All heavy atoms as TSV, in Angstrom:
chain	resi	resn	atom	element	x	y	z
A	1	MET	N	N	46.123	19.748	-2.422
A	1	MET	CA	C	46.520	19.224	-1.146
A	1	MET	C	C	45.540	18.179	-0.665
A	1	MET	O	O	45.934	17.096	-0.187
A	1	MET	CB	C	46.657	20.364	-0.114
A	1	MET	CG	C	46.966	19.888	1.278
A	1	MET	SD	S	47.441	21.089	2.483
A	1	MET	CE	C	46.134	22.245	2.456
A	2	LEU	N	N	44.266	18.448	-0.761
A	2	LEU	CA	C	43.225	17.535	-0.341
A	2	LEU	C	C	43.240	16.228	-1.137
A	2	LEU	O	O	43.196	15.146	-0.573
A	2	LEU	CB	C	41.862	18.224	-0.418
A	2	LEU	CG	C	40.685	17.493	0.223
A	2	LEU	CD1	C	40.931	17.228	1.679
A	2	LEU	CD2	C	39.445	18.319	0.033
A	3	VAL	N	N	43.360	16.380	-2.462
A	3	VAL	CA	C	43.354	15.225	-3.317
A	3	VAL	C	C	44.628	14.405	-3.060
A	3	VAL	O	O	44.560	13.147	-3.015
A	3	VAL	CB	C	43.341	15.665	-4.803
A	3	VAL	CG1	C	43.569	14.499	-5.721
A	3	VAL	CG2	C	41.979	16.290	-5.113
A	4	GLU	N	N	45.719	15.029	-2.808
A	4	GLU	CA	C	46.977	14.316	-2.538
A	4	GLU	C	C	46.867	13.474	-1.313
A	4	GLU	O	O	47.252	12.307	-1.272
A	4	GLU	CB	C	48.111	15.332	-2.413
A	4	GLU	CG	C	49.501	14.718	-2.168
A	4	GLU	CD	C	50.573	15.744	-2.032
A	4	GLU	OE1	O	50.533	16.774	-2.733
A	4	GLU	OE2	O	51.456	15.513	-1.188
A	5	LYS	N	N	46.361	14.064	-0.208
A	5	LYS	CA	C	46.223	13.354	1.037
A	5	LYS	C	C	45.281	12.194	0.898
A	5	LYS	O	O	45.525	11.074	1.376
A	5	LYS	CB	C	45.743	14.301	2.156
A	5	LYS	CG	C	46.799	15.239	2.625
A	5	LYS	CD	C	46.257	16.032	3.835
A	5	LYS	CE	C	47.331	16.862	4.459
A	5	LYS	NZ	N	48.341	16.161	5.202
A	6	LEU	N	N	44.132	12.393	0.217
A	6	LEU	CA	C	43.176	11.334	0.040
A	6	LEU	C	C	43.758	10.196	-0.831
A	6	LEU	O	O	43.546	8.989	-0.549
A	6	LEU	CB	C	41.893	11.914	-0.585
A	6	LEU	CG	C	40.709	10.949	-0.664
A	6	LEU	CD1	C	40.328	10.378	0.704
A	6	LEU	CD2	C	39.508	11.654	-1.256
A	7	SER	N	N	44.505	10.567	-1.839
A	7	SER	CA	C	45.128	9.591	-2.717
A	7	SER	C	C	46.146	8.704	-1.955
A	7	SER	O	O	46.268	7.515	-2.194
A	7	SER	CB	C	45.868	10.281	-3.898
A	7	SER	OG	O	44.919	10.884	-4.728
A	8	GLN	N	N	46.833	9.328	-1.011
A	8	GLN	CA	C	47.786	8.563	-0.180
A	8	GLN	C	C	47.051	7.529	0.661
A	8	GLN	O	O	47.493	6.388	0.760
A	8	GLN	CB	C	48.560	9.510	0.729
A	8	GLN	CG	C	49.575	10.342	0.040
A	8	GLN	CD	C	50.227	11.366	0.971
A	8	GLN	OE1	O	49.809	11.535	2.127
A	8	GLN	NE2	N	51.226	12.040	0.442
A	9	VAL	N	N	45.886	7.845	1.206
A	9	VAL	CA	C	45.135	6.917	2.024
A	9	VAL	C	C	44.607	5.787	1.120
A	9	VAL	O	O	44.706	4.634	1.527
A	9	VAL	CB	C	43.927	7.631	2.733
A	9	VAL	CG1	C	43.023	6.624	3.439
A	9	VAL	CG2	C	44.471	8.661	3.700
A	10	VAL	N	N	44.119	6.150	-0.011
A	10	VAL	CA	C	43.619	5.111	-0.936
A	10	VAL	C	C	44.735	4.156	-1.363
A	10	VAL	O	O	44.558	2.937	-1.374
A	10	VAL	CB	C	42.963	5.763	-2.199
A	10	VAL	CG1	C	42.659	4.725	-3.252
A	10	VAL	CG2	C	41.697	6.507	-1.774
A	11	SER	N	N	45.885	4.688	-1.599
A	11	SER	CA	C	47.054	3.878	-1.959
A	11	SER	C	C	47.428	2.945	-0.842
A	11	SER	O	O	47.699	1.761	-1.062
A	11	SER	CB	C	48.234	4.794	-2.334
A	11	SER	OG	O	49.358	4.078	-2.633
A	12	GLN	N	N	47.469	3.456	0.387
A	12	GLN	CA	C	47.802	2.632	1.511
A	12	GLN	C	C	46.777	1.470	1.702
A	12	GLN	O	O	47.137	0.348	2.020
A	12	GLN	CB	C	47.838	3.436	2.796
A	12	GLN	CG	C	49.068	4.379	2.838
A	12	GLN	CD	C	48.974	5.397	3.941
A	12	GLN	OE1	O	47.917	5.591	4.571
A	12	GLN	NE2	N	50.055	6.090	4.197
A	13	LEU	N	N	45.521	1.785	1.479
A	13	LEU	CA	C	44.487	0.721	1.611
A	13	LEU	C	C	44.599	-0.280	0.495
A	13	LEU	O	O	44.412	-1.498	0.728
A	13	LEU	CB	C	43.091	1.379	1.613
A	13	LEU	CG	C	42.748	2.169	2.874
A	13	LEU	CD1	C	41.388	2.825	2.729
A	13	LEU	CD2	C	42.726	1.228	4.098
A	14	ASN	N	N	44.949	0.142	-0.715
A	14	ASN	CA	C	45.156	-0.801	-1.787
A	14	ASN	C	C	46.320	-1.735	-1.512
A	14	ASN	O	O	46.261	-2.948	-1.896
A	14	ASN	CB	C	45.450	-0.076	-3.113
A	14	ASN	CG	C	44.188	0.490	-3.738
A	14	ASN	OD1	O	43.122	-0.067	-3.559
A	14	ASN	ND2	N	44.316	1.594	-4.435
A	15	GLU	N	N	47.334	-1.307	-0.799
A	15	GLU	CA	C	48.456	-2.119	-0.425
A	15	GLU	C	C	48.083	-3.252	0.573
A	15	GLU	O	O	48.714	-4.250	0.615
A	15	GLU	CB	C	49.578	-1.277	0.122
A	15	GLU	CG	C	50.247	-0.387	-0.872
A	15	GLU	CD	C	51.273	0.541	-0.247
A	15	GLU	OE1	O	51.601	0.427	0.932
A	15	GLU	OE2	O	51.764	1.450	-0.981
A	16	VAL	N	N	47.035	-3.036	1.334
A	16	VAL	CA	C	46.685	-4.003	2.383
A	16	VAL	C	C	45.662	-5.047	1.880
A	16	VAL	O	O	45.314	-5.979	2.596
A	16	VAL	CB	C	46.199	-3.248	3.648
A	16	VAL	CG1	C	44.765	-2.774	3.466
A	16	VAL	CG2	C	46.304	-4.098	4.868
A	17	VAL	N	N	45.230	-4.895	0.645
A	17	VAL	CA	C	44.222	-5.853	0.093
A	17	VAL	C	C	44.734	-7.279	0.121
A	17	VAL	O	O	43.992	-8.189	0.468
A	17	VAL	CB	C	43.800	-5.412	-1.315
A	17	VAL	CG1	C	42.967	-6.533	-1.972
A	17	VAL	CG2	C	43.007	-4.116	-1.287
A	18	SER	N	N	45.983	-7.489	-0.238
A	18	SER	CA	C	46.522	-8.857	-0.196
A	18	SER	C	C	46.505	-9.463	1.200
A	18	SER	O	O	46.231	-10.641	1.361
A	18	SER	CB	C	47.955	-8.915	-0.797
A	18	SER	OG	O	48.856	-8.191	0.006
A	19	ASP	N	N	46.794	-8.638	2.220
A	19	ASP	CA	C	46.707	-9.099	3.587
A	19	ASP	C	C	45.239	-9.419	3.959
A	19	ASP	O	O	44.990	-10.380	4.669
A	19	ASP	CB	C	47.286	-8.063	4.558
A	19	ASP	CG	C	48.779	-8.143	4.649
A	19	ASP	OD1	O	49.365	-9.231	4.380
A	19	ASP	OD2	O	49.432	-7.132	4.935
A	20	ALA	N	N	44.331	-8.642	3.423
A	20	ALA	CA	C	42.905	-8.894	3.740
A	20	ALA	C	C	42.497	-10.234	3.121
A	20	ALA	O	O	41.729	-10.996	3.755
A	20	ALA	CB	C	42.058	-7.761	3.173
A	21	GLU	N	N	43.023	-10.539	1.929
A	21	GLU	CA	C	42.725	-11.825	1.311
A	21	GLU	C	C	43.276	-12.969	2.133
A	21	GLU	O	O	42.609	-13.997	2.309
A	21	GLU	CB	C	43.270	-11.872	-0.109
A	21	GLU	CG	C	42.541	-10.924	-1.065
A	21	GLU	CD	C	43.264	-10.721	-2.363
A	21	GLU	OE1	O	44.441	-11.096	-2.508
A	21	GLU	OE2	O	42.600	-10.167	-3.301
A	22	LYS	N	N	44.487	-12.802	2.647
A	22	LYS	CA	C	45.068	-13.833	3.537
A	22	LYS	C	C	44.292	-13.969	4.811
A	22	LYS	O	O	44.096	-15.069	5.309
A	22	LYS	CB	C	46.527	-13.419	3.886
A	22	LYS	CG	C	47.475	-13.478	2.676
A	22	LYS	CD	C	48.857	-12.997	3.083
A	22	LYS	CE	C	49.772	-12.881	1.894
A	22	LYS	NZ	N	51.080	-12.304	2.233
A	23	ALA	N	N	43.795	-12.806	5.346
A	23	ALA	CA	C	43.007	-12.850	6.560
A	23	ALA	C	C	41.700	-13.634	6.282
A	23	ALA	O	O	41.238	-14.371	7.202
A	23	ALA	CB	C	42.741	-11.487	7.042
A	24	ASP	N	N	41.134	-13.478	5.117
A	24	ASP	CA	C	39.908	-14.216	4.818
A	24	ASP	C	C	40.119	-15.706	4.798
A	24	ASP	O	O	39.217	-16.497	5.067
A	24	ASP	CB	C	39.404	-13.811	3.389
A	24	ASP	CG	C	38.588	-12.535	3.434
A	24	ASP	OD1	O	38.170	-12.107	4.545
A	24	ASP	OD2	O	38.352	-11.954	2.353
A	25	ARG	N	N	41.360	-16.107	4.570
A	25	ARG	CA	C	41.709	-17.550	4.546
A	25	ARG	C	C	42.169	-18.016	5.909
A	25	ARG	O	O	42.591	-19.174	6.070
A	25	ARG	CB	C	42.807	-17.810	3.529
A	25	ARG	CG	C	42.304	-17.604	2.091
A	25	ARG	CD	C	43.313	-18.104	1.038
A	25	ARG	NE	N	44.597	-17.415	1.109
A	25	ARG	CZ	C	44.987	-16.357	0.413
A	25	ARG	NH1	N	44.125	-15.824	-0.465
A	25	ARG	NH2	N	46.157	-15.845	0.540
A	26	GLY	N	N	42.086	-17.169	6.932
A	26	GLY	CA	C	42.386	-17.571	8.309
A	26	GLY	C	C	43.738	-17.187	8.818
A	26	GLY	O	O	44.138	-17.614	9.927
A	27	ASN	N	N	44.476	-16.380	8.085
A	27	ASN	CA	C	45.831	-15.989	8.562
A	27	ASN	C	C	45.691	-14.879	9.615
A	27	ASN	O	O	45.333	-13.773	9.282
A	27	ASN	CB	C	46.646	-15.492	7.365
A	27	ASN	CG	C	48.091	-15.182	7.711
A	27	ASN	OD1	O	48.337	-14.599	8.747
A	27	ASN	ND2	N	48.994	-15.518	6.826
A	28	LYS	N	N	45.981	-15.227	10.853
A	28	LYS	CA	C	45.807	-14.319	11.952
A	28	LYS	C	C	46.754	-13.126	11.914
A	28	LYS	O	O	46.419	-12.010	12.255
A	28	LYS	CB	C	45.921	-15.038	13.289
A	28	LYS	CG	C	44.785	-15.987	13.587
A	28	LYS	CD	C	44.977	-16.653	14.908
A	28	LYS	CE	C	43.855	-17.662	15.153
A	28	LYS	NZ	N	43.973	-18.338	16.466
A	29	ALA	N	N	48.011	-13.394	11.469
A	29	ALA	CA	C	48.981	-12.299	11.393
A	29	ALA	C	C	48.535	-11.287	10.317
A	29	ALA	O	O	48.693	-10.067	10.519
A	29	ALA	CB	C	50.358	-12.829	11.042
A	30	ALA	N	N	48.031	-11.766	9.243
A	30	ALA	CA	C	47.537	-10.893	8.167
A	30	ALA	C	C	46.345	-10.054	8.662
A	30	ALA	O	O	46.221	-8.879	8.362
A	30	ALA	CB	C	47.159	-11.690	6.937
A	31	ALA	N	N	45.499	-10.701	9.459
A	31	ALA	CA	C	44.329	-9.987	10.011
A	31	ALA	C	C	44.785	-8.843	10.928
A	31	ALA	O	O	44.220	-7.751	10.871
A	31	ALA	CB	C	43.448	-10.971	10.797
A	32	ARG	N	N	45.867	-9.075	11.677
A	32	ARG	CA	C	46.363	-8.041	12.545
A	32	ARG	C	C	46.958	-6.898	11.696
A	32	ARG	O	O	46.716	-5.720	12.005
A	32	ARG	CB	C	47.448	-8.591	13.449
A	32	ARG	CG	C	48.035	-7.531	14.360
A	32	ARG	CD	C	48.869	-8.098	15.455
A	32	ARG	NE	N	49.578	-7.268	16.377
A	32	ARG	CZ	C	49.571	-5.982	16.581
A	32	ARG	NH1	N	48.760	-5.221	15.871
A	32	ARG	NH2	N	50.281	-5.366	17.451
A	33	ARG	N	N	47.666	-7.232	10.661
A	33	ARG	CA	C	48.194	-6.173	9.754
A	33	ARG	C	C	47.085	-5.345	9.122
A	33	ARG	O	O	47.207	-4.120	9.001
A	33	ARG	CB	C	49.087	-6.792	8.667
A	33	ARG	CG	C	50.392	-7.337	9.200
A	33	ARG	CD	C	51.354	-7.724	8.063
A	33	ARG	NE	N	50.856	-8.757	7.206
A	33	ARG	CZ	C	51.065	-10.058	7.372
A	33	ARG	NH1	N	51.754	-10.493	8.386
A	33	ARG	NH2	N	50.595	-10.957	6.506
A	34	VAL	N	N	45.978	-5.998	8.809
A	34	VAL	CA	C	44.828	-5.299	8.246
A	34	VAL	C	C	44.265	-4.321	9.299
A	34	VAL	O	O	43.971	-3.172	9.001
A	34	VAL	CB	C	43.731	-6.241	7.742
A	34	VAL	CG1	C	42.440	-5.517	7.399
A	34	VAL	CG2	C	44.244	-7.036	6.537
A	35	ARG	N	N	44.094	-4.796	10.501
A	35	ARG	CA	C	43.557	-3.964	11.578
A	35	ARG	C	C	44.439	-2.735	11.807
A	35	ARG	O	O	43.961	-1.608	11.967
A	35	ARG	CB	C	43.376	-4.741	12.888
A	35	ARG	CG	C	42.243	-5.723	12.811
A	35	ARG	CD	C	41.906	-6.254	14.214
A	35	ARG	NE	N	43.025	-6.896	14.890
A	35	ARG	CZ	C	43.380	-8.156	14.754
A	35	ARG	NH1	N	42.704	-8.943	13.920
A	35	ARG	NH2	N	44.404	-8.679	15.461
A	36	VAL	N	N	45.766	-2.951	11.843
A	36	VAL	CA	C	46.717	-1.831	12.034
A	36	VAL	C	C	46.594	-0.869	10.872
A	36	VAL	O	O	46.558	0.387	11.087
A	36	VAL	CB	C	48.126	-2.355	12.168
A	36	VAL	CG1	C	49.144	-1.219	12.123
A	36	VAL	CG2	C	48.305	-3.126	13.498
A	37	ALA	N	N	46.531	-1.376	9.643
A	37	ALA	CA	C	46.465	-0.487	8.461
A	37	ALA	C	C	45.152	0.299	8.490
A	37	ALA	O	O	45.123	1.492	8.147
A	37	ALA	CB	C	46.544	-1.333	7.184
A	38	LEU	N	N	44.057	-0.337	8.928
A	38	LEU	CA	C	42.770	0.357	8.985
A	38	LEU	C	C	42.790	1.435	10.046
A	38	LEU	O	O	42.193	2.519	9.831
A	38	LEU	CB	C	41.633	-0.638	9.234
A	38	LEU	CG	C	41.327	-1.570	8.085
A	38	LEU	CD1	C	40.280	-2.592	8.491
A	38	LEU	CD2	C	40.900	-0.826	6.883
A	39	GLN	N	N	43.459	1.204	11.182
A	39	GLN	CA	C	43.553	2.199	12.213
A	39	GLN	C	C	44.373	3.398	11.709
A	39	GLN	O	O	43.968	4.530	11.948
A	39	GLN	CB	C	44.171	1.598	13.476
A	39	GLN	CG	C	44.139	2.533	14.687
A	39	GLN	CD	C	42.742	2.869	15.114
A	39	GLN	OE1	O	41.854	2.028	15.113
A	39	GLN	NE2	N	42.539	4.113	15.556
A	40	ASP	N	N	45.449	3.096	10.985
A	40	ASP	CA	C	46.261	4.191	10.420
A	40	ASP	C	C	45.456	4.957	9.392
A	40	ASP	O	O	45.509	6.179	9.342
A	40	ASP	CB	C	47.526	3.643	9.747
A	40	ASP	CG	C	48.534	3.039	10.728
A	40	ASP	OD1	O	48.374	3.356	11.970
A	40	ASP	OD2	O	49.429	2.307	10.339
A	41	ALA	N	N	44.649	4.270	8.604
A	41	ALA	CA	C	43.824	4.928	7.588
A	41	ALA	C	C	42.780	5.796	8.256
A	41	ALA	O	O	42.478	6.905	7.795
A	41	ALA	CB	C	43.153	3.900	6.671
A	42	LYS	N	N	42.235	5.311	9.384
A	42	LYS	CA	C	41.215	6.075	10.110
A	42	LYS	C	C	41.820	7.447	10.573
A	42	LYS	O	O	41.194	8.501	10.382
A	42	LYS	CB	C	40.729	5.295	11.329
A	42	LYS	CG	C	39.703	5.999	12.159
A	42	LYS	CD	C	39.278	5.127	13.319
A	42	LYS	CE	C	38.342	5.880	14.245
A	42	LYS	NZ	N	38.006	5.090	15.436
A	43	LYS	N	N	43.027	7.384	11.087
A	43	LYS	CA	C	43.695	8.583	11.532
A	43	LYS	C	C	43.967	9.538	10.360
A	43	LYS	O	O	43.736	10.743	10.473
A	43	LYS	CB	C	45.004	8.252	12.230
A	43	LYS	CG	C	44.819	7.542	13.575
A	43	LYS	CD	C	46.166	7.137	14.151
A	43	LYS	CE	C	45.980	6.288	15.370
A	43	LYS	NZ	N	47.310	5.772	15.859
A	44	ALA	N	N	44.456	8.970	9.268
A	44	ALA	CA	C	44.766	9.790	8.070
A	44	ALA	C	C	43.471	10.390	7.514
A	44	ALA	O	O	43.499	11.572	7.084
A	44	ALA	CB	C	45.476	8.926	7.031
A	45	LEU	N	N	42.391	9.646	7.499
A	45	LEU	CA	C	41.138	10.159	6.975
A	45	LEU	C	C	40.618	11.282	7.863
A	45	LEU	O	O	40.021	12.232	7.337
A	45	LEU	CB	C	40.088	9.052	6.840
A	45	LEU	CG	C	40.331	8.108	5.682
A	45	LEU	CD1	C	39.409	6.913	5.747
A	45	LEU	CD2	C	40.188	8.806	4.357
A	46	GLN	N	N	40.833	11.187	9.148
A	46	GLN	CA	C	40.407	12.298	10.041
A	46	GLN	C	C	41.190	13.546	9.664
A	46	GLN	O	O	40.642	14.663	9.669
A	46	GLN	CB	C	40.627	11.933	11.488
A	46	GLN	CG	C	40.235	12.994	12.469
A	46	GLN	CD	C	38.738	13.320	12.413
A	46	GLN	OE1	O	37.904	12.490	12.155
A	46	GLN	NE2	N	38.439	14.592	12.627
A	47	GLU	N	N	42.498	13.407	9.375
A	47	GLU	CA	C	43.305	14.543	8.937
A	47	GLU	C	C	42.774	15.133	7.645
A	47	GLU	O	O	42.697	16.358	7.494
A	47	GLU	CB	C	44.744	14.121	8.801
A	47	GLU	CG	C	45.437	13.789	10.107
A	47	GLU	CD	C	46.808	13.225	9.946
A	47	GLU	OE1	O	47.353	13.266	8.761
A	47	GLU	OE2	O	47.380	12.703	10.895
A	48	VAL	N	N	42.386	14.256	6.720
A	48	VAL	CA	C	41.814	14.726	5.442
A	48	VAL	C	C	40.540	15.475	5.703
A	48	VAL	O	O	40.281	16.536	5.123
A	48	VAL	CB	C	41.556	13.553	4.502
A	48	VAL	CG1	C	40.797	13.996	3.246
A	48	VAL	CG2	C	42.884	12.900	4.077
A	49	ARG	N	N	39.741	15.004	6.622
A	49	ARG	CA	C	38.477	15.646	6.961
A	49	ARG	C	C	38.720	17.061	7.534
A	49	ARG	O	O	38.021	17.994	7.155
A	49	ARG	CB	C	37.720	14.778	8.001
A	49	ARG	CG	C	36.366	15.285	8.362
A	49	ARG	CD	C	35.669	14.318	9.286
A	49	ARG	NE	N	34.367	14.839	9.681
A	49	ARG	CZ	C	34.141	15.638	10.708
A	49	ARG	NH1	N	35.139	16.103	11.471
A	49	ARG	NH2	N	32.913	16.051	10.956
A	50	VAL	N	N	39.696	17.167	8.361
A	50	VAL	CA	C	40.032	18.473	8.978
A	50	VAL	C	C	40.459	19.437	7.899
A	50	VAL	O	O	40.030	20.596	7.843
A	50	VAL	CB	C	41.107	18.337	10.086
A	50	VAL	CG1	C	41.644	19.684	10.514
A	50	VAL	CG2	C	40.540	17.573	11.276
A	51	VAL	N	N	41.309	18.976	6.974
A	51	VAL	CA	C	41.786	19.801	5.869
A	51	VAL	C	C	40.588	20.241	5.015
A	51	VAL	O	O	40.448	21.387	4.620
A	51	VAL	CB	C	42.840	19.074	5.019
A	51	VAL	CG1	C	43.133	19.865	3.738
A	51	VAL	CG2	C	44.119	18.894	5.841
A	52	SER	N	N	39.691	19.291	4.771
A	52	SER	CA	C	38.535	19.552	3.955
A	52	SER	C	C	37.645	20.635	4.593
A	52	SER	O	O	37.150	21.547	3.922
A	52	SER	CB	C	37.710	18.310	3.764
A	52	SER	OG	O	36.492	18.527	3.120
A	53	MET	N	N	37.469	20.582	5.899
A	53	MET	CA	C	36.664	21.571	6.578
A	53	MET	C	C	37.316	22.923	6.515
A	53	MET	O	O	36.621	23.941	6.332
A	53	MET	CB	C	36.420	21.166	8.020
A	53	MET	CG	C	35.465	19.980	8.151
A	53	MET	SD	S	34.897	19.552	9.817
A	53	MET	CE	C	36.327	19.823	10.850
A	54	SER	N	N	38.656	22.992	6.655
A	54	SER	CA	C	39.324	24.258	6.638
A	54	SER	C	C	39.262	24.848	5.205
A	54	SER	O	O	39.118	26.093	5.054
A	54	SER	CB	C	40.745	24.156	7.066
A	54	SER	OG	O	41.529	23.439	6.190
A	55	VAL	N	N	39.332	24.016	4.186
A	55	VAL	CA	C	39.206	24.533	2.823
A	55	VAL	C	C	37.813	25.103	2.590
A	55	VAL	O	O	37.676	26.188	2.057
A	55	VAL	CB	C	39.487	23.389	1.807
A	55	VAL	CG1	C	39.085	23.801	0.392
A	55	VAL	CG2	C	40.961	22.989	1.837
A	56	GLY	N	N	36.804	24.434	3.117
A	56	GLY	CA	C	35.467	24.927	2.936
A	56	GLY	C	C	35.234	26.216	3.694
A	56	GLY	O	O	34.595	27.170	3.218
A	57	LYS	N	N	35.801	26.338	4.893
A	57	LYS	CA	C	35.677	27.586	5.682
A	57	LYS	C	C	36.357	28.743	4.955
A	57	LYS	O	O	35.825	29.843	4.880
A	57	LYS	CB	C	36.297	27.425	7.044
A	57	LYS	CG	C	35.400	26.838	8.063
A	57	LYS	CD	C	36.098	26.881	9.423
A	57	LYS	CE	C	35.190	26.379	10.491
A	57	LYS	NZ	N	35.854	26.400	11.819
A	58	GLU	N	N	37.586	28.500	4.423
A	58	GLU	CA	C	38.304	29.537	3.714
A	58	GLU	C	C	37.546	29.997	2.496
A	58	GLU	O	O	37.445	31.194	2.202
A	58	GLU	CB	C	39.681	29.016	3.302
A	58	GLU	CG	C	40.622	28.863	4.462
A	58	GLU	CD	C	41.922	28.178	4.042
A	58	GLU	OE1	O	42.146	27.985	2.819
A	58	GLU	OE2	O	42.723	27.827	4.936
A	59	ALA	N	N	36.941	29.068	1.789
A	59	ALA	CA	C	36.134	29.439	0.574
A	59	ALA	C	C	34.942	30.290	0.958
A	59	ALA	O	O	34.614	31.292	0.284
A	59	ALA	CB	C	35.704	28.197	-0.152
A	60	LEU	N	N	34.272	29.899	2.047
A	60	LEU	CA	C	33.104	30.644	2.468
A	60	LEU	C	C	33.454	32.040	2.985
A	60	LEU	O	O	32.767	33.003	2.683
A	60	LEU	CB	C	32.392	29.862	3.576
A	60	LEU	CG	C	30.992	30.383	4.002
A	60	LEU	CD1	C	30.046	30.445	2.762
A	60	LEU	CD2	C	30.391	29.550	5.033
A	61	GLU	N	N	34.578	32.127	3.714
A	61	GLU	CA	C	34.985	33.446	4.211
A	61	GLU	C	C	35.420	34.392	3.115
A	61	GLU	O	O	35.241	35.567	3.269
A	61	GLU	CB	C	36.117	33.245	5.235
A	61	GLU	CG	C	35.681	32.620	6.515
A	61	GLU	CD	C	36.841	32.214	7.441
A	61	GLU	OE1	O	38.007	32.372	7.045
A	61	GLU	OE2	O	36.552	31.754	8.550
A	62	SER	N	N	35.981	33.848	2.054
A	62	SER	CA	C	36.445	34.723	0.979
A	62	SER	C	C	35.328	35.001	-0.061
A	62	SER	O	O	35.540	35.799	-0.961
A	62	SER	CB	C	37.634	34.137	0.267
A	62	SER	OG	O	37.245	32.951	-0.391
A	63	HIS	N	N	34.188	34.399	0.127
A	63	HIS	CA	C	33.070	34.533	-0.779
A	63	HIS	C	C	32.377	35.882	-0.622
A	63	HIS	O	O	32.106	36.303	0.502
A	63	HIS	CB	C	32.048	33.397	-0.561
A	63	HIS	CG	C	30.854	33.502	-1.432
A	63	HIS	ND1	N	30.857	33.217	-2.762
A	63	HIS	CD2	C	29.565	33.814	-1.109
A	63	HIS	CE1	C	29.650	33.373	-3.229
A	63	HIS	NE2	N	28.821	33.732	-2.253
A	64	THR	N	N	32.086	36.514	-1.699
A	64	THR	CA	C	31.294	37.747	-1.684
A	64	THR	C	C	29.908	37.437	-2.230
A	64	THR	O	O	29.783	36.974	-3.339
A	64	THR	CB	C	31.979	38.841	-2.558
A	64	THR	OG1	O	33.313	39.050	-2.079
A	64	THR	CG2	C	31.217	40.141	-2.482
A	65	CYS	N	N	28.925	37.728	-1.434
A	65	CYS	CA	C	27.546	37.371	-1.841
A	65	CYS	C	C	27.073	38.312	-2.978
A	65	CYS	O	O	27.395	39.462	-3.022
A	65	CYS	CB	C	26.588	37.508	-0.650
A	65	CYS	SG	S	26.795	36.169	0.507
A	66	THR	N	N	26.293	37.699	-3.809
A	66	THR	CA	C	25.593	38.424	-4.892
A	66	THR	C	C	24.083	38.199	-4.717
A	66	THR	O	O	23.700	37.336	-3.935
A	66	THR	CB	C	26.052	37.922	-6.289
A	66	THR	OG1	O	25.732	36.519	-6.369
A	66	THR	CG2	C	27.554	38.139	-6.482
A	67	PRO	N	N	23.286	38.955	-5.372
A	67	PRO	CA	C	21.844	38.761	-5.206
A	67	PRO	C	C	21.352	37.330	-5.528
A	67	PRO	O	O	20.336	36.885	-4.985
A	67	PRO	CB	C	21.219	39.780	-6.205
A	67	PRO	CG	C	22.249	40.824	-6.309
A	67	PRO	CD	C	23.587	40.129	-6.193
A	68	ASP	N	N	22.048	36.632	-6.388
A	68	ASP	CA	C	21.605	35.259	-6.742
A	68	ASP	C	C	22.272	34.185	-5.885
A	68	ASP	O	O	22.191	33.020	-6.222
A	68	ASP	CB	C	21.826	35.012	-8.240
A	68	ASP	CG	C	23.315	35.103	-8.621
A	68	ASP	OD1	O	24.049	35.732	-7.884
A	68	ASP	OD2	O	23.673	34.556	-9.689
A	69	CYS	N	N	22.920	34.536	-4.784
A	69	CYS	CA	C	23.494	33.576	-3.912
A	69	CYS	C	C	22.452	32.656	-3.293
A	69	CYS	O	O	21.362	33.087	-2.953
A	69	CYS	CB	C	24.248	34.263	-2.768
A	69	CYS	SG	S	26.012	34.195	-2.870
A	70	ASN	N	N	22.811	31.366	-3.180
A	70	ASN	CA	C	21.830	30.469	-2.621
A	70	ASN	C	C	22.382	29.672	-1.436
A	70	ASN	O	O	21.863	28.641	-1.054
A	70	ASN	CB	C	21.303	29.459	-3.707
A	70	ASN	CG	C	22.442	28.613	-4.256
A	70	ASN	OD1	O	23.592	28.740	-3.829
A	70	ASN	ND2	N	22.165	27.773	-5.216
A	71	HIS	N	N	23.453	30.122	-0.809
A	71	HIS	CA	C	24.035	29.438	0.334
A	71	HIS	C	C	23.446	29.923	1.658
A	71	HIS	O	O	23.801	29.392	2.745
A	71	HIS	CB	C	25.546	29.490	0.340
A	71	HIS	CG	C	26.129	30.830	0.621
A	71	HIS	ND1	N	26.158	31.349	1.875
A	71	HIS	CD2	C	26.689	31.738	-0.224
A	71	HIS	CE1	C	26.733	32.571	1.812
A	71	HIS	NE2	N	27.076	32.795	0.563
A	72	GLY	N	N	22.625	30.898	1.635
A	72	GLY	CA	C	21.953	31.369	2.859
A	72	GLY	C	C	22.745	32.439	3.606
A	72	GLY	O	O	22.411	32.737	4.707
A	73	GLY	N	N	23.811	32.948	3.012
A	73	GLY	CA	C	24.626	33.938	3.706
A	73	GLY	C	C	24.401	35.294	3.328
A	73	GLY	O	O	23.866	36.062	2.895
């Protein structure tokens, strides 16, 4: 699930590269499309971050400590 969500964001950013190139050449409309795409990516990355934190919490909660544990728990 985490890899899938992250892959979607990467794919969306790859799609906007051509608009970024146009923006570099002074195309204002392309620059706006890049800004919108980046804002959408920011929101999506925040969702990925939340999923990542929940995965980490679940793993820690289901973990049974052994004498050689080094996570401090």
